[in-house]
Each structure stands twice: as C-alpha cells, then as structure tokens.
TIBAGU-200207 format. One record per residue: residue in one letter; z, x, y of N, C-alpha, C, CB in turn. Coordinates in steps of 0.1 Angstrom, whole numbers, padded with zeros to 4 digits, always signed. Glycine has a CB too. Layout:
<recs>
AZXYZXYZXYZXY ...
</recs>
This chain:
<recs>
M+0153-0204+0471+0142-0208+0462+0151-0215+0450+0131-0194+0456 R+0143-0224+0443+0149-0231+0429+0146-0220+0417+0140-0247+0424 K+0153-0216+0407+0142-0213+0399+0141-0221+0390+0142-0202+0395 S+0130-0213+0384+0111-0219+0380+0121-0225+0366+0091-0200+0374 I+0115-0232+0360+0115-0235+0345+0106-0233+0338+0117-0245+0343 T+0101-0227+0327+0092-0223+0316+0094-0234+0305+0096-0207+0310 I+0084-0243+0305+0082-0252+0289+0071-0250+0281+0081-0266+0290 V+0075-0245+0272+0065-0245+0257+0064-0252+0251+0066-0239+0248 G+0051-0260+0251+0045-0269+0246+0044-0281+0255+0050-0272+0236 G+0032-0288+0259+0026-0300+0263+0026-0313+0255+0014-0296+0266 G+0033-0316+0250+0031-0330+0239+0045-0336+0252+0035-0327+0214 L+0047-0350+0247+0057-0353+0259+0064-0353+0261+0058-0358+0263 A+0075-0346+0253+0088-0340+0257+0085-0328+0269+0095-0334+0243 G+0076-0322+0264+0072-0310+0278+0062-0320+0292+0058-0292+0269 L+0058-0325+0286+0052-0333+0302+0058-0341+0309+0041-0341+0302 S+0065-0349+0303+0073-0359+0311+0086-0350+0314+0076-0374+0303 L+0089-0340+0309+0102-0335+0316+0093-0325+0327+0115-0324+0303 G+0081-0318+0329+0071-0309+0341+0072-0315+0350+0055-0307+0340 I+0073-0332+0346+0064-0347+0360+0077-0346+0364+0057-0368+0355 A+0089-0347+0357+0102-0353+0364+0107-0339+0372+0116-0360+0350 L+0101-0323+0365+0113-0315+0375+0101-0315+0390+0121-0293+0368 R+0090-0314+0385+0083-0313+0396+0082-0320+0411+0072-0314+0391 R+0088-0335+0406+0090-0347+0416+0099-0341+0422+0095-0361+0413 R+0110-0329+0421+0120-0325+0422+0120-0318+0430+0124-0321+0414 D+0102-0313+0430+0101-0300+0439+0104-0288+0431+0110-0300+0450 V+0111-0291+0417+0112-0274+0407+0103-0268+0404+0118-0273+0395 P+0098-0252+0408+0085-0248+0398+0084-0250+0388+0082-0239+0396 V+0075-0247+0380+0074-0256+0368+0059-0246+0361+0070-0276+0373 V+0062-0240+0351+0050-0234+0340+0051-0239+0328+0051-0217+0338 L+0041-0240+0329+0042-0246+0308+0030-0244+0302+0044-0266+0303 H+0030-0239+0290+0021-0234+0283+0021-0244+0273+0024-0221+0278 E+0007-0245+0270+0000-0252+0259-0006-0249+0251-0006-0259+0261 A-0001-0247+0238-0012-0240+0231-0028-0244+0222-0004-0235+0222 G-0029-0262+0228-0044-0264+0224-0049-0270+0238-0046-0275+0210 R-0059-0280+0236-0067-0281+0252-0066-0301+0254-0090-0273+0251 Y-0065-0304+0263-0066-0316+0267-0077-0327+0268-0062-0315+0276 P-0080-0338+0264-0076-0345+0253-0077-0339+0241-0081-0355+0252 R-0064-0343+0233-0064-0341+0214-0060-0353+0209-0054-0328+0205 H-0064-0357+0198-0054-0363+0186-0043-0354+0179-0062-0368+0175 R-0036-0363+0177-0018-0357+0171-0020-0369+0165-0001-0355+0182 V-0010-0360+0149-0006-0369+0142+0002-0380+0144-0002-0364+0136 C+0009-0389+0148+0018-0394+0155+0015-0414+0154+0017-0384+0170 G+0024-0422+0151+0022-0434+0153+0017-0439+0162+0030-0438+0153 E+0019-0438+0177+0015-0444+0187+0018-0454+0190+0006-0444+0189 F+0031-0460+0186+0042-0466+0182+0049-0469+0191+0048-0460+0175 I+0059-0465+0202+0073-0466+0212+0077-0477+0209+0072-0464+0229 R+0091-0473+0200+0098-0482+0205+0113-0478+0206+0095-0494+0198 G+0121-0482+0217+0133-0478+0216+0137-0474+0230+0135-0467+0207 V+0125-0467+0239+0126-0460+0253+0127-0474+0262+0110-0450+0258 D+0143-0475+0273+0135-0485+0279+0133-0480+0297+0145-0500+0277 A+0128-0488+0305+0122-0485+0315+0130-0479+0325+0116-0495+0320 D+0140-0474+0329+0149-0470+0333+0144-0452+0330+0162-0476+0327 T+0143-0447+0321+0142-0438+0313+0127-0431+0321+0143-0444+0298 L+0120-0440+0314+0103-0439+0317+0103-0436+0336+0093-0459+0311 E+0110-0446+0342+0111-0447+0359+0115-0433+0364+0123-0460+0364 K+0125-0427+0357+0136-0415+0359+0126-0403+0358+0150-0414+0347 L+0119-0404+0344+0105-0395+0340+0095-0395+0354+0095-0402+0325 G+0086-0404+0359+0080-0406+0364+0067-0407+0356+0083-0400+0373 V+0072-0411+0348+0055-0416+0338+0054-0432+0334+0055-0407+0319 A+0063-0442+0339+0064-0454+0339+0045-0460+0342+0077-0458+0352 E+0040-0451+0354+0027-0454+0355+0019-0452+0343+0023-0446+0364 A+0017-0445+0337+0008-0435+0322+0013-0450+0311+0018-0412+0315 L+0020-0456+0307+0024-0465+0301+0023-0477+0306+0035-0463+0297 A+0014-0484+0318+0013-0497+0325+0006-0505+0315+0006-0496+0339 D-0005-0498+0307-0017-0504+0305-0011-0507+0288-0032-0494+0309 A-0002-0500+0284-0004-0499+0270-0004-0513+0265+0005-0490+0263 G-0005-0513+0248-0005-0528+0243+0010-0530+0243-0012-0531+0228 E+0012-0540+0234+0026-0551+0228+0027-0546+0220+0026-0567+0225 A+0040-0549+0209+0036-0551+0198+0053-0558+0194+0029-0536+0189 S+0054-0574+0187+0067-0578+0186+0069-0584+0171+0069-0587+0198 H+0060-0582+0166+0060-0584+0150+0058-0575+0141+0051-0592+0145 C+0060-0575+0132+0058-0559+0121+0058-0572+0104+0081-0541+0123 R+0048-0567+0098+0045-0571+0083+0044-0561+0075+0033-0577+0081 W+0059-0559+0065+0057-0551+0051+0050-0551+0042+0064-0550+0044 F+0044-0545+0035+0034-0546+0024+0041-0532+0017+0016-0546+0027 D+0033-0536+0000+0040-0523-0010+0019-0530-0017+0063-0527-0024 E+0028-0523-0030+0015-0521-0040+0007-0536-0042+0022-0515-0058 R+0017-0548-0044+0016-0554-0048+0012-0569-0038+0025-0551-0054 G+0012-0567-0022+0008-0571-0016+0024-0574-0001+0001-0580-0025 E+0021-0586+0003+0033-0586+0014+0048-0587+0009+0032-0599+0025 T+0055-0579+0015+0065-0580+0012+0079-0589+0027+0066-0563+0008 R+0076-0588+0034+0084-0592+0048+0073-0589+0060+0100-0582+0049 R+0081-0603+0067+0077-0604+0082+0089-0604+0093+0071-0617+0083 D+0089-0595+0098+0098-0590+0109+0096-0594+0127+0096-0574+0107 R+0106-0599+0133+0104-0596+0149+0110-0586+0155+0108-0606+0158 L+0104-0575+0163+0109-0564+0168+0122-0570+0179+0097-0555+0175 P+0131-0567+0177+0145-0571+0192+0142-0571+0200+0156-0566+0198 V+0132-0561+0205+0123-0557+0215+0113-0557+0214+0124-0549+0220 P+0100-0561+0222+0086-0557+0219+0081-0539+0222+0076-0567+0230 A+0078-0537+0215+0071-0521+0216+0055-0520+0221+0070-0514+0200 R+0055-0509+0225+0043-0502+0237+0036-0496+0224+0050-0487+0252 T+0022-0496+0228+0010-0494+0219+0002-0485+0225+0002-0508+0216 I-0002-0471+0228-0007-0460+0230-0017-0451+0221+0002-0454+0232 S-0026-0448+0225-0030-0433+0217-0024-0419+0225-0048-0430+0216 R-0019-0411+0217-0017-0399+0224-0030-0391+0230-0009-0390+0214 F-0042-0389+0225-0054-0392+0230-0056-0393+0246-0057-0403+0224 L-0055-0403+0248-0049-0410+0259-0038-0403+0270-0044-0420+0254 L-0023-0409+0268-0014-0407+0269-0015-0392+0272-0008-0413+0260 D-0016-0383+0264-0014-0368+0269-0021-0365+0282-0018-0358+0259 Q-0032-0367+0279-0041-0365+0287-0039-0370+0304-0052-0372+0281 R-0038-0381+0305-0029-0388+0315-0017-0378+0320-0022-0402+0307 L-0011-0378+0313+0005-0370+0321+0001-0358+0321+0021-0368+0312 A-0010-0350+0319-0013-0334+0320-0018-0336+0335-0027-0327+0308 E-0028-0349+0336-0032-0342+0350-0025-0349+0359-0048-0341+0354 N-0013-0358+0357-0003-0361+0366+0007-0351+0368+0004-0372+0363 F+0008-0339+0361+0016-0330+0362+0009-0319+0370+0021-0328+0350 R-0004-0320+0368-0014-0309+0376-0016-0313+0388-0028-0306+0372 Q-0011-0331+0391-0016-0329+0405-0004-0328+0414-0024-0341+0409 L+0012-0333+0403+0024-0324+0411+0023-0311+0414+0037-0323+0403 G+0013-0300+0409+0015-0293+0412+0020-0280+0404+0020-0299+0418 G+0022-0286+0391+0025-0279+0381+0016-0269+0376+0028-0287+0372 E+0023-0260+0366+0008-0249+0367+0007-0253+0349+0011-0227+0373 L+0000-0254+0351-0005-0258+0333-0013-0249+0324-0015-0270+0332 R-0007-0246+0315-0019-0231+0309-0019-0236+0295-0013-0209+0309 E-0034-0239+0290-0036-0246+0278-0045-0234+0273-0043-0262+0279 K-0045-0234+0261-0048-0221+0252-0039-0215+0256-0061-0213+0253 S-0027-0213+0257-0018-0206+0259-0007-0205+0249-0015-0210+0269 R-0004-0192+0238+0005-0193+0228+0014-0183+0236+0000-0189+0213 F+0031-0192+0238+0041-0182+0246+0047-0176+0233+0053-0191+0258 Q+0047-0166+0235+0060-0152+0224+0072-0155+0227+0062-0132+0229 E+0079-0158+0216+0092-0158+0216+0096-0142+0221+0097-0162+0201 S+0093-0137+0221+0100-0123+0228+0095-0120+0244+0094-0108+0218 D+0089-0133+0252+0089-0135+0264+0098-0146+0270+0078-0136+0266 S+0108-0155+0257+0116-0161+0263+0130-0157+0269+0117-0171+0255 Q+0132-0162+0278+0144-0159+0289+0151-0169+0292+0140-0154+0301 E+0163-0166+0303+0169-0182+0310+0154-0191+0318+0184-0177+0328 G+0159-0204+0314+0150-0209+0320+0141-0217+0314+0146-0200+0325 T+0142-0211+0298+0130-0216+0289+0130-0226+0286+0127-0211+0277 V+0123-0239+0281+0127-0249+0273+0116-0246+0262+0128-0264+0280 W+0119-0250+0250+0111-0250+0239+0109-0268+0234+0119-0239+0228 C+0097-0271+0236+0088-0283+0233+0079-0279+0226+0082-0291+0243 S+0079-0271+0215+0067-0266+0205+0065-0274+0200+0067-0256+0197 G+0069-0287+0190+0065-0297+0179+0078-0292+0174+0049-0297+0169 R+0071-0300+0158+0083-0298+0146+0085-0285+0144+0081-0304+0131 A+0098-0284+0138+0105-0272+0129+0098-0274+0114+0124-0275+0129 R+0095-0262+0110+0083-0263+0101+0095-0259+0089+0066-0250+0103 K+0090-0264+0074+0104-0259+0062+0093-0259+0054+0120-0271+0056 T+0086-0248+0047+0079-0245+0039+0082-0251+0027+0077-0233+0038 E+0094-0255+0021+0098-0256+0012+0096-0276+0008+0109-0249+0014 S+0093-0281+0022+0089-0294+0025+0076-0300+0013+0085-0293+0041 Q+0078-0310+0010+0065-0317+0002+0061-0329+0011+0068-0324-0014 W+0062-0328+0028+0058-0343+0034+0051-0335+0046+0073-0356+0039 V+0035-0345+0044+0023-0342+0050+0023-0354+0061+0011-0341+0041 G+0018-0354+0071+0016-0366+0079+0002-0363+0083+0027-0370+0092 L-0003-0377+0081-0022-0377+0082-0021-0390+0089-0035-0379+0065 K-0035-0387+0101-0037-0397+0110-0051-0399+0106-0033-0394+0124 A-0060-0410+0110-0070-0413+0119-0070-0424+0123-0082-0410+0115 H-0083-0424+0138-0083-0438+0143-0094-0445+0138-0083-0440+0157 F-0099-0461+0138-0108-0473+0128-0111-0478+0139-0100-0484+0116 R-0123-0478+0136-0128-0495+0144-0134-0504+0138-0137-0496+0155 E-0131-0511+0143-0138-0528+0134-0126-0528+0121-0162-0525+0125 L-0112-0528+0125-0102-0535+0115-0091-0544+0119-0096-0525+0110 S-0093-0553+0114-0088-0562+0117-0071-0561+0111-0096-0572+0115 L-0063-0568+0119-0049-0561+0113-0041-0578+0111-0039-0547+0127 F-0034-0581+0099-0028-0583+0100-0014-0593+0108-0032-0577+0098 D-0009-0583+0116+0004-0585+0128-0003-0567+0136+0028-0584+0119 H+0008-0572+0145+0005-0563+0154+0010-0550+0152+0009-0567+0166 L+0018-0549+0142+0018-0539+0133+0026-0543+0122+0022-0527+0138 E+0016-0528+0109+0015-0531+0096+0020-0522+0088+0003-0532+0093 M+0030-0522+0075+0038-0515+0076+0036-0507+0060+0050-0521+0082 H+0029-0501+0054+0024-0502+0037+0035-0494+0030+0007-0493+0033 R+0043-0495+0020+0045-0483+0014+0046-0485+0000+0057-0477+0019 G+0040-0473-0005+0034-0467-0019+0044-0458-0022+0019-0458-0019 R+0037-0449-0031+0045-0446-0042+0047-0428-0034+0035-0449-0061 G+0059-0426-0029+0061-0412-0024+0050-0411-0009+0056-0399-0039 A+0051-0426-0003+0042-0427+0009+0047-0439+0016+0026-0428+0006 Y+0045-0439+0033+0045-0450+0039+0031-0449+0048+0057-0451+0047 V+0027-0460+0056+0020-0456+0063+0018-0471+0072+0009-0449+0057 G+0016-0471+0087+0016-0480+0095+0008-0477+0103+0026-0484+0099 L+0003-0491+0105-0012-0494+0112-0009-0503+0127-0023-0504+0100 C-0014-0496+0136-0012-0507+0149-0021-0504+0163+0004-0507+0153 E-0032-0520+0168-0039-0514+0175-0039-0503+0188-0044-0523+0176 V-0044-0496+0194-0042-0490+0208-0056-0490+0217-0036-0473+0207 E-0060-0485+0225-0065-0491+0235-0079-0492+0229-0063-0485+0248 N-0089-0498+0234-0105-0499+0228-0103-0507+0216-0113-0484+0225 S-0097-0514+0213-0097-0522+0202-0097-0510+0191-0110-0534+0201 T-0093-0500+0189-0088-0492+0182-0080-0491+0172-0086-0488+0187 V-0074-0492+0161-0067-0486+0155-0059-0473+0147-0071-0490+0153 N-0046-0476+0154-0045-0462+0145-0038-0459+0133-0039-0453+0151 V-0044-0452+0125-0039-0451+0108-0027-0442+0104-0052-0445+0098 C-0019-0440+0104-0008-0429+0105+0001-0426+0096-0001-0431+0116 G+0002-0416+0086+0013-0417+0076+0022-0405+0067+0005-0424+0068 L+0033-0410+0061+0036-0398+0057+0032-0398+0040+0053-0396+0061 F+0031-0385+0036+0029-0389+0022+0035-0376+0016+0011-0393+0019 S+0036-0377+0002+0038-0363-0007+0024-0357-0008+0043-0365-0024 R+0029-0348-0010+0016-0334-0009+0007-0334-0022+0024-0316-0009 K+0018-0343-0032+0012-0341-0049+0000-0357-0046+0029-0345-0066 H+0001-0360-0034-0012-0373-0036-0024-0367-0027-0008-0391-0028 L-0024-0354-0021-0034-0351-0011-0046-0346-0020-0029-0340+0001 S-0058-0350-0018-0069-0343-0018-0074-0335-0007-0078-0352-0021 M-0080-0324-0006-0082-0313+0004-0099-0315+0000-0074-0295-0001 K-0101-0316-0003-0120-0320-0005-0128-0323+0009-0123-0336-0015 R-0125-0333+0012-0133-0333+0030-0119-0337+0038-0148-0348+0034 E-0119-0333+0051-0116-0338+0065-0113-0354+0065-0130-0335+0075 E-0123-0358+0062-0131-0368+0069-0121-0385+0056-0155-0362+0066 T-0119-0379+0043-0117-0386+0036-0105-0382+0034-0126-0388+0027 I-0097-0371+0036-0082-0370+0031-0070-0382+0031-0077-0359+0040 L-0076-0389+0044-0066-0404+0044-0066-0410+0032-0071-0416+0054 I-0078-0413+0027-0084-0423+0022-0079-0421+0009-0098-0425+0024 D-0080-0409+0005-0078-0404-0010-0066-0403-0011-0084-0391-0015 A-0052-0400+0000-0041-0404-0002-0038-0416-0003-0035-0401+0005 L-0044-0425-0005-0038-0436+0000-0041-0448-0012-0045-0440+0015 R-0052-0442-0020-0058-0442-0036-0049-0431-0044-0078-0435-0037 G-0044-0420-0043-0032-0416-0047-0021-0423-0046-0029-0407-0042 C-0014-0426-0039-0002-0431-0038-0001-0450-0041+0003-0427-0021 G-0011-0456-0043-0011-0468-0050-0018-0474-0041+0001-0473-0053 L-0019-0475-0029-0025-0478-0016-0039-0482-0020-0023-0465-0004 T-0046-0487-0028-0055-0493-0033-0065-0505-0024-0048-0496-0044 A-0060-0510-0022-0061-0526-0013-0065-0518+0000-0044-0539-0012 L-0054-0509+0005-0057-0508+0022-0068-0496+0023-0040-0503+0033 A-0071-0489+0013-0079-0478+0009-0093-0482+0015-0077-0475-0008 E-0090-0496+0007-0108-0501+0006-0110-0507+0020-0112-0514-0008 R-0099-0512+0029-0107-0523+0039-0103-0508+0053-0096-0545+0042 L-0101-0497+0051-0104-0483+0064-0121-0481+0055-0088-0462+0062 L-0125-0484+0041-0135-0477+0041-0144-0483+0043-0137-0470+0033 S-0143-0497+0046-0153-0508+0052-0152-0510+0069-0150-0524+0042 A-0140-0500+0074-0146-0500+0088-0148-0485+0090-0135-0507+0100 E-0148-0483+0106-0155-0474+0115-0145-0463+0120-0162-0481+0126 Q-0143-0451+0113-0133-0437+0114-0139-0438+0125-0133-0423+0103 V-0132-0434+0134-0134-0426+0150-0137-0406+0144-0112-0428+0164 T-0151-0403+0152-0153-0390+0148-0141-0384+0154-0165-0385+0152 R-0138-0370+0147-0129-0362+0150-0114-0368+0153-0135-0356+0161 S-0109-0383+0150-0098-0385+0147-0088-0374+0138-0100-0397+0142 A-0093-0373+0129-0085-0374+0115-0084-0357+0118-0095-0381+0097 C-0066-0359+0117-0056-0347+0115-0044-0353+0106-0051-0342+0131 A-0039-0338+0109-0030-0333+0095-0020-0326+0101-0038-0322+0083 V-0006-0324+0094+0008-0317+0094+0015-0316+0086+0016-0320+0101 A+0019-0304+0083+0025-0298+0067+0037-0298+0073+0021-0283+0059 A+0045-0294+0061+0060-0290+0060+0067-0298+0073+0062-0271+0061 L+0068-0310+0068+0079-0318+0077+0091-0314+0073+0078-0334+0076 D+0100-0316+0087+0113-0319+0080+0123-0329+0086+0120-0307+0079 F+0132-0338+0079+0137-0346+0086+0155-0344+0083+0129-0361+0083 S+0156-0329+0080+0167-0328+0074+0181-0331+0089+0165-0313+0066 H+0174-0339+0100+0188-0338+0110+0195-0331+0121+0196-0334+0104 S+0194-0321+0111+0201-0308+0120+0188-0305+0132+0205-0290+0108 H+0204-0308+0143+0199-0306+0153+0187-0292+0162+0210-0309+0158 H+0197-0281+0155+0195-0266+0157+0200-0258+0148+0201-0262+0168 H+0194-0243+0148+0197-0239+0140+0213-0229+0145+0185-0235+0134 K+0222-0222+0131+0229-0220+0140+0222-0209+0148+0242-0219+0136 S+0212-0199+0145+0208-0187+0152+0202-0188+0162+0203-0179+0145 D+0204-0203+0168+0193-0205+0181+0205-0213+0186+0175-0214+0179 E+0218-0209+0190+0227-0218+0201+0226-0220+0209+0235-0217+0204 D+0217-0206+0217+0214-0203+0229+0198-0210+0236+0214-0186+0228 R+0193-0216+0226+0178-0217+0230+0179-0233+0229+0165-0208+0218 L+0170-0237+0238+0169-0253+0239+0153-0258+0237+0174-0257+0253 S+0159-0270+0230+0147-0274+0219+0152-0286+0223+0146-0270+0201 L+0136-0292+0227+0135-0307+0232+0123-0315+0224+0130-0308+0249 G+0128-0332+0218+0114-0334+0212+0113-0327+0201+0102-0329+0220 D+0100-0333+0194+0104-0325+0177+0112-0315+0172+0094-0318+0172 A+0108-0306+0183+0113-0292+0185+0129-0294+0182+0109-0285+0202 H+0135-0303+0188+0153-0308+0190+0154-0310+0176+0158-0325+0202 V+0148-0325+0168+0147-0327+0157+0140-0339+0160+0157-0327+0150 M+0135-0338+0142+0124-0352+0141+0133-0362+0134+0107-0348+0129 I+0127-0376+0139+0135-0386+0135+0125-0390+0117+0135-0400+0150 P+0125-0399+0115+0115-0406+0102+0108-0414+0110+0123-0416+0088 P+0093-0412+0108+0087-0421+0117+0085-0436+0118+0077-0417+0116 F+0091-0442+0098+0089-0457+0101+0097-0460+0115+0096-0466+0089 T+0102-0458+0117+0113-0459+0131+0107-0461+0141+0121-0448+0134 G+0094-0455+0143+0085-0459+0156+0093-0451+0169+0085-0479+0160 N+0101-0445+0164+0111-0438+0178+0105-0427+0181+0127-0433+0175 G+0101-0417+0176+0095-0406+0177+0089-0398+0190+0089-0409+0170 M+0081-0407+0199+0077-0408+0210+0089-0414+0222+0064-0415+0207 S+0097-0425+0215+0107-0428+0224+0117-0415+0227+0115-0440+0217 M+0120-0409+0216+0129-0400+0217+0121-0387+0223+0136-0398+0203 A+0113-0389+0222+0106-0372+0234+0112-0377+0249+0081-0371+0237 F+0107-0387+0254+0111-0388+0262+0125-0390+0269+0106-0391+0264 E+0134-0394+0261+0148-0394+0260+0152-0381+0262+0153-0400+0248 C+0150-0371+0253+0155-0357+0256+0147-0355+0264+0155-0347+0247 A+0136-0355+0270+0136-0353+0291+0145-0354+0297+0128-0363+0301 A+0144-0369+0292+0155-0374+0306+0172-0369+0303+0156-0394+0307 E+0174-0366+0291+0186-0359+0294+0194-0350+0298+0189-0360+0291 A+0179-0342+0298+0183-0329+0297+0178-0325+0317+0171-0319+0282 L+0171-0336+0323+0170-0335+0332+0177-0326+0345+0169-0342+0331 D+0188-0335+0344+0199-0330+0354+0208-0320+0349+0208-0341+0358 P+0206-0314+0340+0214-0302+0340+0206-0293+0343+0222-0299+0329 L+0192-0296+0339+0183-0284+0345+0182-0283+0357+0170-0284+0342 L+0178-0295+0364+0181-0299+0378+0192-0287+0390+0189-0314+0375 R+0206-0286+0376+0215-0280+0388+0217-0267+0383+0231-0288+0391 F+0211-0261+0369+0201-0242+0367+0195-0244+0378+0186-0237+0351 A+0184-0251+0380+0173-0246+0388+0183-0242+0404+0159-0259+0388 D+0188-0250+0406+0198-0249+0422+0207-0236+0427+0210-0261+0422 G+0213-0234+0412+0224-0218+0409+0235-0229+0401+0234-0206+0429 A+0237-0239+0403+0247-0246+0402+0253-0244+0387+0244-0260+0405 L+0249-0243+0378+0252-0241+0369+0245-0231+0357+0253-0250+0368 S+0250-0225+0353+0247-0211+0340+0237-0217+0329+0264-0207+0330 W+0231-0205+0328+0223-0212+0316+0226-0215+0304+0215-0206+0312 D+0237-0209+0299+0244-0209+0289+0256-0223+0288+0249-0195+0290 N+0254-0227+0299+0263-0238+0300+0255-0253+0301+0271-0236+0314 T+0242-0246+0307+0231-0258+0311+0224-0263+0291+0212-0247+0326 V+0222-0250+0285+0218-0256+0269+0231-0263+0264+0214-0241+0256 S+0244-0255+0262+0257-0266+0256+0249-0280+0266+0280-0259+0262 Q+0254-0280+0273+0256-0291+0282+0244-0305+0272+0251-0285+0302 I+0235-0301+0278+0222-0310+0270+0221-0308+0255+0207-0306+0274 Q+0224-0301+0248+0231-0299+0234+0236-0306+0232+0238-0292+0230 S+0249-0315+0237+0260-0322+0234+0255-0334+0243+0274-0315+0237 L+0247-0340+0246+0239-0349+0256+0231-0357+0241+0226-0337+0271 L+0222-0342+0237+0214-0350+0229+0223-0354+0213+0199-0340+0228 R+0234-0346+0211+0240-0351+0198+0243-0365+0203+0254-0342+0191 Q+0251-0370+0212+0258-0383+0212+0249-0392+0212+0266-0386+0222 R+0236-0389+0222+0223-0401+0221+0221-0403+0211+0211-0399+0225 F+0217-0394+0199+0210-0399+0191+0217-0397+0178+0198-0393+0192 R+0232-0395+0176+0237-0396+0162+0237-0408+0156+0251-0391+0160 L+0243-0422+0160+0233-0432+0151+0223-0438+0146+0231-0437+0151 R+0215-0432+0161+0202-0431+0151+0197-0428+0139+0196-0425+0153 L+0202-0410+0144+0196-0404+0135+0202-0408+0118+0199-0389+0139 R+0215-0410+0118+0222-0415+0107+0221-0431+0099+0235-0411+0111 T+0215-0433+0110+0208-0446+0102+0193-0444+0100+0209-0461+0110 A+0184-0435+0103+0173-0435+0097+0173-0429+0085+0166-0431+0104 G+0180-0417+0084+0185-0409+0072+0194-0420+0063+0194-0395+0078 M+0198-0432+0063+0201-0440+0052+0186-0448+0046+0213-0452+0058 I+0183-0452+0059+0167-0461+0051+0157-0455+0048+0159-0472+0059 H+0157-0441+0051+0141-0432+0043+0138-0432+0036+0138-0423+0040 P+0152-0429+0026+0150-0433+0009+0145-0437+0004+0155-0437+0004 F+0147-0451+0007+0145-0464+0004+0135-0467+0004+0149-0471+0010 L+0125-0462+0012+0110-0456+0017+0099-0452+0010+0111-0446+0024 I+0104-0436+0011+0101-0429+0004+0100-0420-0010+0103-0427+0008 K+0110-0426-0016+0119-0424-0030+0114-0435-0042+0137-0428-0026 P+0112-0435-0053+0116-0442-0061+0132-0449-0069+0110-0436-0066 L+0136-0448-0059+0152-0452-0061+0152-0467-0068+0162-0452-0043 P+0162-0467-0075+0158-0483-0087+0167-0491-0074+0170-0484-0110 G+0159-0504-0071+0162-0516-0069+0161-0515-0055+0173-0520-0075 A+0151-0500-0051+0145-0503-0038+0139-0512-0029+0139-0498-0038 S+0126-0512-0042+0115-0527-0040+0130-0544-0035+0103-0530-0064 M+0137-0545-0045+0138-0555-0043+0152-0554-0030+0139-0562-0058 I+0157-0544-0028+0166-0548-0011+0154-0548-0002+0178-0533-0004 L+0143-0541+0001+0133-0545+0007+0126-0553+0012+0129-0543+0004 R+0130-0562+0000+0123-0576-0004+0133-0585+0002+0121-0580-0020 S+0144-0584-0002+0156-0594+0000+0155-0600+0021+0175-0580-0005 P+0158-0613+0022+0159-0620+0032+0173-0621+0038+0154-0631+0028 L+0184-0614+0028+0198-0607+0037+0196-0595+0038+0214-0608+0031 L+0184-0588+0039+0184-0572+0048+0187-0575+0062+0168-0563+0047 P+0201-0569+0065+0202-0572+0080+0193-0565+0089+0215-0570+0085 V+0178-0566+0093+0167-0560+0098+0173-0557+0114+0153-0572+0096 S+0174-0570+0122+0179-0568+0134+0190-0559+0139+0182-0577+0135 R+0199-0561+0128+0209-0550+0129+0208-0534+0127+0217-0554+0122 L+0201-0536+0118+0194-0522+0118+0185-0518+0128+0186-0521+0107 A+0176-0526+0135+0172-0518+0151+0176-0519+0155+0166-0516+0160 S+0183-0526+0158+0193-0522+0167+0196-0508+0173+0201-0525+0162 W+0205-0503+0158+0214-0492+0152+0198-0481+0156+0221-0494+0131 L+0186-0484+0155+0174-0477+0156+0168-0470+0172+0165-0488+0153 S+0178-0476+0179+0175-0480+0196+0180-0470+0199+0182-0493+0204 
</recs>
C-alpha cells in the first residue's frame, strides 16, 4: 500500500497537488479551513506557468475557458505612463470559479476533502504538506484588498495603477466581471465599511480617478476581501522549519505585480510531485523528500524572486527617479518579463 499524503490548505497549490497525486492513485486527505466557493485576495491573472505543467498536474481542463490577456497599460496619479505587450499571453479566471472546479475534480478522483477543518501543527507527521497560505509577518505594513465589479470598462486587457505606497491591477474574468486587486500600505486604509474599504484606500493613495470609476460600477455582493501582514522577504523557509514541506504562498510570496502568484502555486505542486510519489512508494525517506523539493523550488524561482525584489521598491516606495524610470521607453520590459516567468 502506498503511504498517504496529508495536505493542509485547499488553495491552488494544495488542490492541484492533491489532484495530481490522486491521478496516480496516492491516498490524499486535504484539510481546508474554509468552504468552496469563496472569494480570495488574488490578482486572478496567471502569467508564467506553461501548458506542460498544467497537463502534468491534470488541471488544464479547469483553465480551458480562461480569458486571455496580451497587453498591459500602466497608470499613475497623472494618467497613463506606458503600454506593454506581454511576451506570452496570460490567463484570467476568478479564484471563486477555479478553486471550486479544482475541489470538485479532487473529490471526483477519490480525494478526501475536509472543509472547515483546521489542521493543528501538533498533528503534523511524515507526509504532511503545508499549502496553508502566506506566512504572516506582524510588523509588515502591507495589506491586500480585492473586489469584483460589473459594468466596468477597461482601457486594456490588464490595467496597472501605481499610487503612493500602493499599486492595483484590473483584469476581466468570467461573466464580464472585472477583478480589482491591490497592495496597499496600512496608512491608507479606512475600516469604516468593508464594502468601501477598497475605494477609500484608492483615494488615500492618490488614485482618485480609478476610485470614481469603481463608484460608477456595480460591486459584486460579498466579493470584497482583505489580507494583512503580507511578507515579501523572499525567505524560502524558516531555519526552525527545515523539516517542514511548504508549497505555494506558504513557501514564498512573490510581489503581486508580477502576475506569478498563481503560476508559482501550480509550479510548486509540479516540482513536488515526483519526490512525493517516491516517498509514497517507500523509495525515499521523508527528510530526503523535503530536502529535494526545497532544492528544486530554490532553483526554479531564484531568478524570478530576485528580479521581482529588484523592481518592487520602484512600484511601492517614493524612490528618487522611480517615476521617470518606469516611464522611460528604454526600460527593458521584455527582458524583465522573461526573468519573471
């Protein structure tokens, strides 16, 4: 009998890994603290993952009808700053729909999905994979906000708006709905009403034109959500957790402007798959399984994370000359984009 794998967290990394393991007849129990379907703070913009990775995981069908985005327009408080063509078109789909599809697929394959289940650290043992989301950093000032809107026209496939200590991305997902998701400094937040927190934050960071556009659109009921204490330190794992296997945002978070967060979740699962199969067959110890996967992830994401870490300060902080650099036609956008894939 193959050893069972326990997955903690039913986001993209956890669900896609669970599907891939079940397609190979490995017993899987997946613990998810919430219920499906649900809205998540996410750009819902997938750039960087290739078709072979999705096929390996067995999740390509869930993305078959995703939207396509090939151009991006950048804006700041003064208006449009540049328009770029993406080297490879990206996919757009809501997490509300995608997570639900993957959860249903996992169940159909015989996976045991336990919703509203909070797995305890004390219950962890060999074969436990942590896909439970971002590592919290209490001193972090960054907060993610997201909401869906209808009757909102876009200037391009993807809009990126840079404000004071903030940036926001807009893209169309299914059913003519636009996802608006941004990273903000806590000082711009007003906690008066959850329904208006995003618009209030846009005004606070100087993106008043975008705030007015959202006010004239229809916000989708219960789509507003937030996450706090976001950590972009690019530390792959804590020294005290050398024996813990973490994937997706639990492994490392990349700044959201890259559009790589969802892609990296899938890629993490794909890199972890073969060593976990060998563990399940008894051909690899758990310590060696964890060590191999950590090494694979470091190699896969090293350049991407370094490039993102280099660009991120220009978008989020008032650095001298940042606006001039971002507006410059000499900025090697295509090369930087290739390093972020």
